[in-house]
C-alpha positions as CSV (number, residue, x, y, z in Angstrom):
1,M,-39.9,-56.2,-54.7
2,Q,-37.2,-53.6,-54.8
3,G,-34.3,-52.8,-57.1
4,I,-30.8,-52.2,-56.0
5,D,-30.9,-48.4,-55.9
6,E,-34.2,-48.3,-53.9
7,C,-32.8,-50.9,-51.4
8,L,-29.6,-48.9,-50.8
9,L,-31.5,-45.7,-50.4
10,D,-33.7,-47.4,-47.8
11,A,-30.6,-48.6,-46.0
12,M,-29.3,-45.0,-45.9
13,R,-32.5,-43.9,-44.0
14,L,-31.4,-46.0,-41.0
15,P,-30.2,-44.0,-38.1
16,G,-26.4,-43.5,-38.2
17,A,-26.0,-44.8,-41.8
18,R,-22.9,-43.5,-43.4
19,G,-22.8,-45.7,-46.5
20,A,-24.3,-48.8,-48.0
21,A,-23.4,-51.1,-50.9
22,L,-24.6,-54.3,-52.6
23,V,-21.5,-56.5,-53.2
24,D,-20.8,-59.8,-55.0
25,W,-18.6,-61.7,-52.6
26,T,-17.1,-64.0,-55.3
27,S,-15.7,-61.1,-57.4
28,G,-15.5,-58.3,-54.8
29,L,-17.4,-55.9,-57.1
30,A,-19.9,-53.4,-55.8
31,L,-23.2,-53.8,-57.8
32,G,-24.4,-50.5,-56.3
33,A,-23.3,-48.1,-53.6
34,V,-24.5,-44.9,-51.9
35,G,-23.2,-42.6,-49.3
36,E,-19.6,-42.7,-48.0
37,A,-17.2,-45.6,-48.3
38,P,-15.0,-46.8,-45.4
39,G,-11.5,-45.6,-46.3
40,G,-13.0,-43.2,-48.9
41,D,-12.8,-45.7,-51.9
42,Q,-16.0,-47.7,-52.8
43,E,-14.2,-50.3,-54.9
44,A,-11.6,-51.0,-52.2
45,A,-14.2,-51.2,-49.5
46,A,-16.3,-53.6,-51.5
47,A,-13.3,-55.8,-52.2
48,E,-12.2,-55.9,-48.6
49,A,-15.7,-56.6,-47.3
50,A,-16.0,-59.4,-49.9
51,E,-12.9,-61.0,-48.5
52,L,-14.5,-61.1,-45.0
53,A,-17.8,-62.3,-46.4
54,R,-16.2,-65.0,-48.5
55,L,-14.1,-66.2,-45.5
56,A,-17.3,-66.6,-43.3
57,A,-19.5,-68.1,-46.1
58,E,-17.0,-70.8,-47.1
59,Q,-16.3,-72.1,-43.6
60,R,-18.5,-74.9,-42.3
61,A,-17.9,-73.9,-38.7
62,F,-20.1,-70.8,-39.4
63,A,-22.9,-72.5,-41.2
64,S,-26.2,-73.1,-39.4
65,E,-26.9,-76.6,-38.0
66,S,-30.1,-76.8,-40.1
67,S,-28.3,-76.1,-43.4
68,G,-27.4,-79.7,-43.7
69,N,-23.8,-78.6,-44.1
70,S,-22.1,-80.8,-41.5
71,G,-19.5,-82.9,-43.3
72,N,-20.3,-81.3,-46.7
73,S,-17.7,-78.8,-47.8
74,Q,-19.6,-78.0,-51.0
75,G,-22.6,-76.4,-49.2
76,T,-26.2,-77.2,-49.4
77,E,-27.7,-78.0,-52.8
78,A,-31.3,-77.6,-53.6
79,G,-33.3,-80.7,-52.8
80,A,-30.5,-82.3,-50.7
81,T,-32.2,-81.3,-47.5
82,G,-35.6,-80.1,-48.8
83,Q,-34.6,-76.5,-48.3
84,E,-34.1,-73.8,-50.9
85,P,-30.4,-73.0,-51.6
86,G,-29.2,-69.9,-49.9
87,P,-26.2,-68.3,-48.2
88,P,-24.8,-70.4,-45.4
89,V,-24.4,-67.3,-43.1
90,E,-27.2,-64.8,-42.4
91,D,-25.1,-61.8,-41.4
92,L,-21.8,-60.6,-40.1
93,I,-21.3,-57.7,-37.7
94,L,-17.9,-56.0,-37.3
95,S,-17.5,-53.3,-34.8
96,N,-14.6,-50.8,-34.1
97,R,-14.3,-47.8,-31.8
98,D,-16.6,-45.5,-33.8
99,S,-18.6,-47.6,-36.2
100,Y,-20.4,-50.9,-37.1
101,H,-20.3,-52.8,-40.4
102,V,-23.2,-55.1,-41.0
103,L,-22.9,-57.6,-43.9
104,R,-26.3,-59.1,-44.7
105,F,-26.2,-62.1,-47.1
106,V,-29.0,-61.9,-49.7
107,P,-30.7,-65.2,-50.8
108,T,-31.1,-65.2,-54.6
109,S,-32.5,-67.6,-57.1
110,F,-29.0,-68.2,-58.6
111,D,-25.9,-68.6,-56.4
112,S,-26.7,-66.3,-53.3
113,S,-23.2,-64.7,-53.6
114,V,-24.3,-61.1,-52.8
115,F,-24.5,-59.2,-49.6
116,L,-25.7,-55.8,-48.3
117,H,-22.9,-53.9,-46.5
118,L,-24.1,-51.1,-44.2
119,W,-21.7,-48.8,-42.5
120,L,-23.1,-47.2,-39.3
121,T,-21.7,-44.6,-36.9
122,R,-21.6,-46.2,-33.4
123,A,-22.9,-43.1,-31.6
124,E,-26.1,-42.8,-33.7
125,G,-26.6,-46.3,-35.2
126,N,-28.9,-48.9,-33.8
127,L,-27.4,-52.3,-34.5
128,A,-30.6,-54.3,-33.7
129,L,-32.7,-52.1,-35.9
130,A,-30.1,-52.3,-38.7
131,R,-30.1,-56.1,-38.6
132,I,-33.9,-56.3,-38.7
133,R,-34.3,-53.8,-41.5
134,L,-31.4,-55.3,-43.6
135,G,-33.1,-58.7,-43.3
136,E,-36.4,-57.2,-44.6
137,M,-34.6,-55.4,-47.4
138,A,-32.7,-58.5,-48.4
139,G,-36.0,-60.4,-48.7
140,R,-37.5,-57.7,-50.9
141,L,-34.5,-57.2,-53.1
142,E,-35.0,-58.2,-56.7
143,L,-31.9,-59.3,-58.6
144,G,-32.2,-60.1,-62.3
C-alpha cells in the first residue's frame, strides 16, 4: 500500500510526466499534487479536471456493461450485483497538440470519488505505459 505522496512521486517517474495530482471529483479539491499544473494553477487545474471526471462518471452511457448500471441512474450499490462498489469509469484520456491528460479513477472503500490526474508531454510520454502504471498505482493507493 502507498500513501498519496509516494503514489504521486511514482507517477512523476513516468516518461514525459509534467505533473500529477490526486483529486476529489465531487469537490474539485486536490488532495495532493506534484510537478507543474496545466495552466500554472494547481487548484484551478484540479477543479477543471474534476468537472470532466464528474461528467463522465455520472453518465450511464459511459459505465461498463458489467457494472449493472443499465437503467439505474444511481450507480451500482454493494451487493446489488455481487460486485464491490467502485467508480463507473476506469479512466479518461484527453489529448491536445502537445500533451496527454490521463484521469484514472481510484476504487476506495468509501465512495470512490477520487482520481489520479497525470499530465504528460506528447513527445516524451507513453500513453499505454501511463495507463498501465496508473492502474497499478490506483490499486496500491491507501486512502484513510
